[in-house]
N, C-alpha and C positions, 0 to 999 in steps of 0.2 A: 503496498500504501502504500508506505512512505517512499519508498524509490519509482514506485510510480509516479507521485506528486512533483518527487524532484527530478524525474524524464521526460517528464512535458510539461511545467516552471523556464523548466534552465533550452528545453527545443521553443517556448515564445519567445524566449528573449534575450534567445540572443546570450546569458552572462545563468551562474549565480542569483539564486536568490541568496540577499544578507547575511550571514550570520543571528542568529538570536541575539544577540550581544549587544547590535549597534543602537540598537535607541536606549541605552543603557551608556553611547559610549558619547550616543549624538548631547545627550540629557550632562555626562559631564563637563562638552565640549564648551556649551552653553554653560556650565557655571562658572566653564576658568576664559571665556570670555568676558562675563559679565564681574565677575574682579576683580580680571587686568584693568577693562573700562575704567574701574567703579575708586580701587587702589590710585590710575591714575587724574582723576577728577580732583582726591583726596588730597595729590604734592600739590595740583595747581592752585587749587584754594587753602595748603596751607602756605605755597612757598607766599599768594598777596595777600594775608593775615601778618608775615611774618617782614615782607616788608614794610608794612604800611605801622609797625611798632616798630621795628628798625631808624627808620624816618622819621620815627613823633620822638623817638628818646631822643633823637641829632638832633632834634627843635625845628626839622624843614617843614613841618606841619606849622612852626607855628610863625610866620611869615602869612597872614590873609591877602589875598588878590581884593581891590574896590567890590567884584564882584558876590559875595563870601565863598568863591572855591578857595582853593592853600597855592598857591606856587608851585608846587611838586607832587601833589595826592586828588582826589577826586571832594568835586563839594560838598557834599556832607560828610569829611575832616573837617572843614572848620568851626566847627564847638568845641574840638578838641585845642585851638589855639587860645592862647593865654592875653 
């Protein structure tokens, strides 16, 4: 019975059917890709946060322009100026 199914499935598709563990492999691959994207996004966010902290500690965010934004940062950091 199994041999008949194998023969029929390979004769119509031209190749063997995928192994039984294929869905599990796709799930692992999807999880790996998702975790990689998440880690890269976290690294990017952490870099942005640390740049703002360093700029604030060095005093470069204390120079406020007339439009309310700082000279080296986005406008929403203007309230950090002394």
